[in-house]
N, CA, C and O atoms as CSV, one atom per row, in Angstrom:
chain,resi,resn,atom,element,x,y,z
A,1,MET,N,N,9.480,17.409,59.329
A,1,MET,CA,C,10.755,16.940,59.829
A,1,MET,C,C,11.075,15.601,59.192
A,1,MET,O,O,10.496,14.583,59.572
A,2,SER,N,N,11.953,15.585,58.266
A,2,SER,CA,C,12.363,14.324,57.665
A,2,SER,C,C,13.868,14.325,57.488
A,2,SER,O,O,14.501,15.370,57.342
A,3,GLU,N,N,14.413,13.135,57.506
A,3,GLU,CA,C,15.855,12.988,57.350
A,3,GLU,C,C,16.185,12.756,55.885
A,3,GLU,O,O,15.286,12.616,55.056
A,4,ALA,N,N,17.449,12.717,55.574
A,4,ALA,CA,C,17.894,12.524,54.199
A,4,ALA,C,C,17.549,11.130,53.676
A,4,ALA,O,O,17.371,10.961,52.470
A,5,ASN,N,N,17.453,10.135,54.549
A,5,ASN,CA,C,17.169,8.774,54.100
A,5,ASN,C,C,15.675,8.512,53.893
A,5,ASN,O,O,15.298,7.383,53.578
A,6,GLY,N,N,14.835,9.501,54.057
A,6,GLY,CA,C,13.423,9.350,53.749
A,6,GLY,C,C,12.543,8.948,54.907
A,6,GLY,O,O,11.324,8.885,54.748
A,7,HIS,N,N,13.113,8.673,56.072
A,7,HIS,CA,C,12.298,8.315,57.232
A,7,HIS,C,C,11.669,9.572,57.829
A,7,HIS,O,O,12.337,10.590,58.008
A,8,SER,N,N,10.414,9.485,58.124
A,8,SER,CA,C,9.721,10.607,58.747
A,8,SER,C,C,9.547,10.311,60.225
A,8,SER,O,O,9.100,9.222,60.586
A,9,HIS,N,N,9.892,11.254,61.084
A,9,HIS,CA,C,9.774,11.069,62.524
A,9,HIS,C,C,8.711,12.013,63.058
A,9,HIS,O,O,8.915,13.227,63.076
A,10,PRO,N,N,7.597,11.483,63.485
A,10,PRO,CA,C,6.479,12.332,63.940
A,10,PRO,C,C,6.625,12.754,65.403
A,10,PRO,O,O,5.768,12.436,66.228
A,11,TYR,N,N,7.703,13.466,65.728
A,11,TYR,CA,C,7.956,13.835,67.113
A,11,TYR,C,C,6.836,14.690,67.702
A,11,TYR,O,O,6.456,14.506,68.858
A,12,TYR,N,N,6.316,15.610,66.920
A,12,TYR,CA,C,5.269,16.486,67.447
A,12,TYR,C,C,3.952,15.749,67.643
A,12,TYR,O,O,3.211,16.048,68.580
A,13,LYS,N,N,3.653,14.797,66.776
A,13,LYS,CA,C,2.447,13.982,66.965
A,13,LYS,C,C,2.572,13.129,68.223
A,13,LYS,O,O,1.625,13.016,69.001
A,14,VAL,N,N,3.742,12.533,68.416
A,14,VAL,CA,C,3.967,11.712,69.605
A,14,VAL,C,C,3.891,12.575,70.860
A,14,VAL,O,O,3.321,12.160,71.869
A,15,MET,N,N,4.462,13.771,70.798
A,15,MET,CA,C,4.397,14.679,71.939
A,15,MET,C,C,2.949,15.053,72.249
A,15,MET,O,O,2.573,15.157,73.416
A,16,ALA,N,N,2.135,15.255,71.212
A,16,ALA,CA,C,0.720,15.564,71.426
A,16,ALA,C,C,-0.007,14.384,72.076
A,16,ALA,O,O,-0.829,14.578,72.972
A,17,TRP,N,N,0.293,13.169,71.629
A,17,TRP,CA,C,-0.331,11.992,72.244
A,17,TRP,C,C,0.114,11.824,73.694
A,17,TRP,O,O,-0.698,11.474,74.550
A,18,LEU,N,N,1.392,12.070,73.981
A,18,LEU,CA,C,1.869,11.976,75.360
A,18,LEU,C,C,1.181,13.010,76.245
A,18,LEU,O,O,0.844,12.719,77.393
A,19,THR,N,N,0.971,14.209,75.721
A,19,THR,CA,C,0.257,15.243,76.472
A,19,THR,C,C,-1.191,14.824,76.706
A,19,THR,O,O,-1.721,14.990,77.804
A,20,PHE,N,N,-1.826,14.282,75.668
A,20,PHE,CA,C,-3.207,13.814,75.797
A,20,PHE,C,C,-3.322,12.748,76.880
A,20,PHE,O,O,-4.208,12.824,77.732
A,21,PHE,N,N,-2.433,11.753,76.856
A,21,PHE,CA,C,-2.503,10.678,77.851
A,21,PHE,C,C,-2.184,11.181,79.256
A,21,PHE,O,O,-2.730,10.661,80.229
A,22,THR,N,N,-1.314,12.179,79.384
A,22,THR,CA,C,-1.027,12.751,80.697
A,22,THR,C,C,-2.256,13.440,81.264
A,22,THR,O,O,-2.581,13.261,82.438
A,23,VAL,N,N,-2.941,14.225,80.446
A,23,VAL,CA,C,-4.181,14.881,80.888
A,23,VAL,C,C,-5.249,13.837,81.197
A,23,VAL,O,O,-5.990,13.976,82.170
A,24,ALA,N,N,-5.331,12.798,80.378
A,24,ALA,CA,C,-6.305,11.727,80.615
A,24,ALA,C,C,-6.010,10.994,81.925
A,24,ALA,O,O,-6.935,10.619,82.646
A,25,GLU,N,N,-4.728,10.788,82.236
A,25,GLU,CA,C,-4.370,10.144,83.501
A,25,GLU,C,C,-4.796,10.991,84.697
A,25,GLU,O,O,-5.288,10.463,85.695
A,26,ILE,N,N,-4.609,12.282,84.594
A,26,ILE,CA,C,-5.012,13.165,85.688
A,26,ILE,C,C,-6.519,13.098,85.898
A,26,ILE,O,O,-6.992,13.035,87.033
A,27,ALA,N,N,-7.264,13.111,84.807
A,27,ALA,CA,C,-8.730,13.015,84.910
A,27,ALA,C,C,-9.155,11.637,85.405
A,27,ALA,O,O,-10.077,11.523,86.213
A,28,TRP,N,N,-8.493,10.600,84.928
A,28,TRP,CA,C,-8.849,9.219,85.276
A,28,TRP,C,C,-8.576,8.929,86.747
A,28,TRP,O,O,-9.257,8.095,87.344
A,29,ALA,N,N,-7.601,9.597,87.336
A,29,ALA,CA,C,-7.238,9.352,88.732
A,29,ALA,C,C,-8.349,9.736,89.699
A,29,ALA,O,O,-8.295,9.365,90.872
A,30,GLY,N,N,-9.346,10.463,89.238
A,30,GLY,CA,C,-10.452,10.853,90.106
A,30,GLY,C,C,-11.561,9.822,90.203
A,30,GLY,O,O,-12.557,10.064,90.884
A,31,LEU,N,N,-11.422,8.673,89.541
A,31,LEU,CA,C,-12.470,7.651,89.599
A,31,LEU,C,C,-12.603,7.093,91.010
A,31,LEU,O,O,-11.615,6.956,91.732
A,32,SER,N,N,-13.818,6.777,91.387
A,32,SER,CA,C,-14.043,6.232,92.725
A,32,SER,C,C,-13.812,4.718,92.769
A,32,SER,O,O,-13.472,4.181,93.823
A,33,ASN,N,N,-13.989,4.036,91.660
A,33,ASN,CA,C,-13.749,2.594,91.605
A,33,ASN,C,C,-12.246,2.355,91.474
A,33,ASN,O,O,-11.653,2.663,90.440
A,34,ARG,N,N,-11.644,1.815,92.506
A,34,ARG,CA,C,-10.186,1.657,92.536
A,34,ARG,C,C,-9.678,0.700,91.475
A,34,ARG,O,O,-8.608,0.914,90.903
A,35,PHE,N,N,-10.443,-0.361,91.205
A,35,PHE,CA,C,-9.987,-1.332,90.212
A,35,PHE,C,C,-9.816,-0.680,88.850
A,35,PHE,O,O,-8.759,-0.798,88.230
A,36,TRP,N,N,-10.857,0.009,88.379
A,36,TRP,CA,C,-10.801,0.635,87.061
A,36,TRP,C,C,-9.818,1.790,87.031
A,36,TRP,O,O,-9.215,2.059,85.992
A,37,MET,N,N,-9.644,2.482,88.161
A,37,MET,CA,C,-8.672,3.560,88.210
A,37,MET,C,C,-7.263,3.006,88.010
A,37,MET,O,O,-6.513,3.502,87.170
A,38,ILE,N,N,-6.907,1.989,88.772
A,38,ILE,CA,C,-5.568,1.410,88.678
A,38,ILE,C,C,-5.354,0.758,87.322
A,38,ILE,O,O,-4.289,0.905,86.723
A,39,PHE,N,N,-6.354,0.042,86.835
A,39,PHE,CA,C,-6.243,-0.617,85.536
A,39,PHE,C,C,-6.022,0.414,84.429
A,39,PHE,O,O,-5.128,0.253,83.598
A,40,GLY,N,N,-6.828,1.461,84.420
A,40,GLY,CA,C,-6.706,2.496,83.396
A,40,GLY,C,C,-5.385,3.235,83.455
A,40,GLY,O,O,-4.777,3.514,82.422
A,41,LEU,N,N,-4.937,3.555,84.667
A,41,LEU,CA,C,-3.659,4.260,84.813
A,41,LEU,C,C,-2.491,3.394,84.346
A,41,LEU,O,O,-1.551,3.898,83.731
A,42,CYS,N,N,-2.548,2.100,84.634
A,42,CYS,CA,C,-1.482,1.201,84.178
A,42,CYS,C,C,-1.479,1.069,82.656
A,42,CYS,O,O,-0.416,1.046,82.036
A,43,VAL,N,N,-2.650,0.984,82.063
A,43,VAL,CA,C,-2.733,0.888,80.597
A,43,VAL,C,C,-2.180,2.158,79.950
A,43,VAL,O,O,-1.391,2.089,79.008
A,44,MET,N,N,-2.599,3.312,80.460
A,44,MET,CA,C,-2.111,4.571,79.874
A,44,MET,C,C,-0.607,4.744,80.091
A,44,MET,O,O,0.087,5.246,79.206
A,45,ALA,N,N,-0.101,4.341,81.242
A,45,ALA,CA,C,1.346,4.425,81.486
A,45,ALA,C,C,2.101,3.500,80.530
A,45,ALA,O,O,3.177,3.851,80.045
A,46,GLY,N,N,1.549,2.336,80.264
A,46,GLY,CA,C,2.178,1.416,79.316
A,46,GLY,C,C,2.197,1.973,77.900
A,46,GLY,O,O,3.186,1.830,77.181
A,47,ILE,N,N,1.097,2.611,77.504
A,47,ILE,CA,C,1.051,3.224,76.177
A,47,ILE,C,C,2.075,4.344,76.073
A,47,ILE,O,O,2.778,4.457,75.069
A,48,LYS,N,N,2.160,5.173,77.113
A,48,LYS,CA,C,3.130,6.272,77.092
A,48,LYS,C,C,4.569,5.741,77.057
A,48,LYS,O,O,5.407,6.275,76.330
A,49,ALA,N,N,4.854,4.711,77.826
A,49,ALA,CA,C,6.198,4.129,77.819
A,49,ALA,C,C,6.521,3.547,76.447
A,49,ALA,O,O,7.650,3.661,75.969
A,50,GLY,N,N,5.542,2.931,75.825
A,50,GLY,CA,C,5.746,2.385,74.486
A,50,GLY,C,C,6.026,3.466,73.462
A,50,GLY,O,O,6.912,3.311,72.623
A,51,LEU,N,N,5.280,4.561,73.521
A,51,LEU,CA,C,5.504,5.667,72.584
A,51,LEU,C,C,6.893,6.275,72.759
A,51,LEU,O,O,7.582,6.553,71.777
A,52,VAL,N,N,7.299,6.477,74.004
A,52,VAL,CA,C,8.631,7.037,74.260
A,52,VAL,C,C,9.712,6.087,73.756
A,52,VAL,O,O,10.673,6.515,73.116
A,53,GLY,N,N,9.553,4.804,74.044
A,53,GLY,CA,C,10.546,3.831,73.600
A,53,GLY,C,C,10.630,3.713,72.090
A,53,GLY,O,O,11.721,3.660,71.523
A,54,LEU,N,N,9.481,3.672,71.445
A,54,LEU,CA,C,9.480,3.491,69.993
A,54,LEU,C,C,10.012,4.690,69.233
A,54,LEU,O,O,10.785,4.533,68.288
A,55,TYR,N,N,9.612,5.876,69.631
A,55,TYR,CA,C,9.934,7.045,68.818
A,55,TYR,C,C,11.122,7.845,69.335
A,55,TYR,O,O,11.995,8.219,68.552
A,56,TYR,N,N,11.175,8.115,70.639
A,56,TYR,CA,C,12.266,8.955,71.143
A,56,TYR,C,C,13.534,8.159,71.407
A,56,TYR,O,O,14.634,8.709,71.345
A,57,MET,N,N,13.393,6.863,71.701
A,57,MET,CA,C,14.571,6.030,71.901
A,57,MET,C,C,14.889,5.215,70.648
A,57,MET,O,O,15.832,4.424,70.642
A,58,HIS,N,N,14.114,5.405,69.601
A,58,HIS,CA,C,14.327,4.806,68.278
A,58,HIS,C,C,14.309,3.278,68.300
A,58,HIS,O,O,14.993,2.647,67.495
A,59,LEU,N,N,13.546,2.678,69.198
A,59,LEU,CA,C,13.454,1.223,69.244
A,59,LEU,C,C,12.624,0.669,68.091
A,59,LEU,O,O,12.648,-0.532,67.820
A,60,LYS,N,N,11.905,1.534,67.426
A,60,LYS,CA,C,11.089,1.120,66.289
A,60,LYS,C,C,11.954,0.513,65.177
A,60,LYS,O,O,11.478,-0.313,64.398
A,61,TYR,N,N,13.199,0.917,65.108
A,61,TYR,CA,C,14.079,0.485,64.026
A,61,TYR,C,C,15.083,-0.586,64.461
A,61,TYR,O,O,16.021,-0.881,63.721
A,62,GLU,N,N,14.902,-1.165,65.634
A,62,GLU,CA,C,15.836,-2.185,66.121
A,62,GLU,C,C,15.465,-3.567,65.571
A,62,GLU,O,O,14.369,-3.773,65.051
A,63,ASN,N,N,16.401,-4.500,65.699
A,63,ASN,CA,C,16.178,-5.841,65.158
A,63,ASN,C,C,15.385,-6.729,66.127
A,63,ASN,O,O,15.103,-6.339,67.260
A,64,ARG,N,N,15.041,-7.908,65.662
A,64,ARG,CA,C,14.178,-8.829,66.400
A,64,ARG,C,C,14.828,-9.345,67.692
A,64,ARG,O,O,14.120,-9.599,68.667
A,65,VAL,N,N,16.116,-9.500,67.722
A,65,VAL,CA,C,16.806,-10.009,68.917
A,65,VAL,C,C,16.609,-9.059,70.097
A,65,VAL,O,O,16.368,-9.502,71.220
A,66,LEU,N,N,16.709,-7.775,69.847
A,66,LEU,CA,C,16.505,-6.808,70.924
A,66,LEU,C,C,15.062,-6.845,71.417
A,66,LEU,O,O,14.815,-6.734,72.618
A,67,TRP,N,N,14.112,-7.000,70.503
A,67,TRP,CA,C,12.701,-7.081,70.905
A,67,TRP,C,C,12.440,-8.300,71.782
A,67,TRP,O,O,11.655,-8.223,72.727
A,68,ILE,N,N,13.077,-9.406,71.484
A,68,ILE,CA,C,12.928,-10.615,72.316
A,68,ILE,C,C,13.539,-10.377,73.690
A,68,ILE,O,O,12.973,-10.789,74.702
A,69,ALA,N,N,14.695,-9.712,73.730
A,69,ALA,CA,C,15.344,-9.419,75.011
A,69,ALA,C,C,14.513,-8.452,75.848
A,69,ALA,O,O,14.536,-8.537,77.076
A,70,ILE,N,N,13.787,-7.545,75.222
A,70,ILE,CA,C,12.953,-6.582,75.939
A,70,ILE,C,C,11.655,-7.220,76.426
A,70,ILE,O,O,11.122,-6.815,77.459
A,71,SER,N,N,11.144,-8.204,75.703
A,71,SER,CA,C,9.826,-8.755,76.029
A,71,SER,C,C,9.799,-9.507,77.359
A,71,SER,O,O,8.781,-9.470,78.049
A,72,ALA,N,N,10.869,-10.178,77.739
A,72,ALA,CA,C,10.877,-10.934,79.000
A,72,ALA,C,C,10.696,-10.022,80.217
A,72,ALA,O,O,9.851,-10.326,81.059
A,73,PRO,N,N,11.439,-8.930,80.355
A,73,PRO,CA,C,11.206,-8.044,81.497
A,73,PRO,C,C,9.823,-7.386,81.471
A,73,PRO,O,O,9.231,-7.146,82.524
A,74,VAL,N,N,9.314,-7.098,80.285
A,74,VAL,CA,C,7.983,-6.482,80.191
A,74,VAL,C,C,6.924,-7.445,80.708
A,74,VAL,O,O,6.017,-7.036,81.433
A,75,VAL,N,N,7.028,-8.716,80.347
A,75,VAL,CA,C,6.083,-9.721,80.853
A,75,VAL,C,C,6.187,-9.817,82.369
A,75,VAL,O,O,5.164,-9.895,83.049
A,76,LEU,N,N,7.402,-9.812,82.912
A,76,LEU,CA,C,7.590,-9.867,84.357
A,76,LEU,C,C,6.982,-8.648,85.045
A,76,LEU,O,O,6.374,-8.777,86.108
A,77,ILE,N,N,7.138,-7.482,84.456
A,77,ILE,CA,C,6.555,-6.258,85.029
A,77,ILE,C,C,5.040,-6.357,85.052
A,77,ILE,O,O,4.412,-5.989,86.044
A,78,VAL,N,N,4.445,-6.849,83.974
A,78,VAL,CA,C,2.978,-6.986,83.919
A,78,VAL,C,C,2.493,-7.941,84.999
A,78,VAL,O,O,1.497,-7.664,85.667
A,79,VAL,N,N,3.176,-9.046,85.174
A,79,VAL,CA,C,2.781,-10.024,86.207
A,79,VAL,C,C,2.911,-9.405,87.595
A,79,VAL,O,O,2.024,-9.578,88.432
A,80,MET,N,N,3.999,-8.690,87.850
A,80,MET,CA,C,4.200,-8.101,89.178
A,80,MET,C,C,3.194,-6.990,89.462
A,80,MET,O,O,2.663,-6.912,90.570
A,81,VAL,N,N,2.924,-6.134,88.488
A,81,VAL,CA,C,1.965,-5.051,88.688
A,81,VAL,C,C,0.569,-5.621,88.902
A,81,VAL,O,O,-0.183,-5.121,89.739
A,82,THR,N,N,0.219,-6.659,88.156
A,82,THR,CA,C,-1.090,-7.292,88.342
A,82,THR,C,C,-1.211,-7.881,89.740
A,82,THR,O,O,-2.236,-7.713,90.401
A,83,GLY,N,N,-0.180,-8.563,90.187
A,83,GLY,CA,C,-0.220,-9.148,91.529
A,83,GLY,C,C,-0.292,-8.104,92.627
A,83,GLY,O,O,-1.010,-8.286,93.610
A,84,LEU,N,N,0.439,-7.017,92.473
A,84,LEU,CA,C,0.420,-5.972,93.492
A,84,LEU,C,C,-0.863,-5.145,93.438
A,84,LEU,O,O,-1.290,-4.597,94.454
A,85,SER,N,N,-1.469,-5.054,92.275
A,85,SER,CA,C,-2.712,-4.293,92.150
A,85,SER,C,C,-3.845,-4.938,92.934
A,85,SER,O,O,-4.750,-4.245,93.398
A,86,ILE,N,N,-3.803,-6.235,93.084
A,86,ILE,CA,C,-4.829,-6.916,93.879
A,86,ILE,C,C,-4.803,-6.394,95.307
A,86,ILE,O,O,-5.857,-6.175,95.905
A,87,ASP,N,N,-3.614,-6.192,95.859
A,87,ASP,CA,C,-3.509,-5.643,97.212
A,87,ASP,C,C,-3.939,-4.186,97.269
A,87,ASP,O,O,-4.447,-3.732,98.295
A,88,ALA,N,N,-3.745,-3.452,96.193
A,88,ALA,CA,C,-4.142,-2.045,96.190
A,88,ALA,C,C,-5.651,-1.898,96.096
A,88,ALA,O,O,-6.224,-0.984,96.690
A,89,VAL,N,N,-6.296,-2.783,95.360
A,89,VAL,CA,C,-7.750,-2.700,95.197
A,89,VAL,C,C,-8.454,-3.264,96.423
A,89,VAL,O,O,-9.407,-2.669,96.926
A,90,TRP,N,N,-7.988,-4.406,96.901
A,90,TRP,CA,C,-8.577,-5.037,98.085
A,90,TRP,C,C,-7.479,-5.175,99.140
A,90,TRP,O,O,-6.871,-6.240,99.251
A,91,PRO,N,N,-7.212,-4.123,99.914
A,91,PRO,CA,C,-6.041,-4.119,100.792
A,91,PRO,C,C,-6.067,-5.140,101.929
A,91,PRO,O,O,-5.010,-5.483,102.459
A,92,TYR,N,N,-7.216,-5.622,102.309
A,92,TYR,CA,C,-7.261,-6.538,103.454
A,92,TYR,C,C,-7.738,-7.919,103.060
A,92,TYR,O,O,-8.267,-8.647,103.901
A,93,GLY,N,N,-7.566,-8.304,101.796
A,93,GLY,CA,C,-7.967,-9.622,101.345
A,93,GLY,C,C,-9.464,-9.798,101.228
A,93,GLY,O,O,-9.958,-10.925,101.261
A,94,ASP,N,N,-10.201,-8.698,101.091
A,94,ASP,CA,C,-11.660,-8.788,101.006
A,94,ASP,C,C,-12.130,-9.493,99.751
A,94,ASP,O,O,-13.276,-9.939,99.703
A,95,PHE,N,N,-11.291,-9.611,98.734
A,95,PHE,CA,C,-11.713,-10.281,97.510
A,95,PHE,C,C,-11.957,-11.765,97.764
A,95,PHE,O,O,-12.688,-12.412,97.015
A,96,LEU,N,N,-11.343,-12.309,98.826
A,96,LEU,CA,C,-11.570,-13.722,99.155
A,96,LEU,C,C,-12.941,-13.948,99.764
A,96,LEU,O,O,-13.503,-15.039,99.662
A,97,HIS,N,N,-13.477,-12.917,100.397
A,97,HIS,CA,C,-14.744,-13.047,101.090
A,97,HIS,C,C,-15.889,-12.389,100.344
A,97,HIS,O,O,-17.024,-12.429,100.818
A,98,GLY,N,N,-15.633,-11.792,99.203
A,98,GLY,CA,C,-16.668,-11.185,98.395
A,98,GLY,C,C,-17.127,-9.827,98.882
A,98,GLY,O,O,-18.226,-9.398,98.528
A,99,HIS,N,N,-16.345,-9.142,99.668
A,99,HIS,CA,C,-16.742,-7.826,100.189
A,99,HIS,C,C,-16.206,-6.742,99.298
A,99,HIS,O,O,-16.428,-5.560,99.560
């Protein structure tokens, strides 16, 4: 699959990677350690979102200004998910007491 301008779009490769990460997420969700489960699921979800954005939404070919505009909300999302994950892993503040 290539266009007239010479750019190659690996849609099927990206689809295969998205399928792989979806199956990996399902398997990873069975971990008993909540911290590593949540951490791994967030990392895989971020990779999948990046692949969709870069290839299917064609953000790979956008200019630097758009990338700067996108980076601020992404940083905010990472901070918020990290903060909320602490409550998911230690729901009653047990991390303060070492339990």
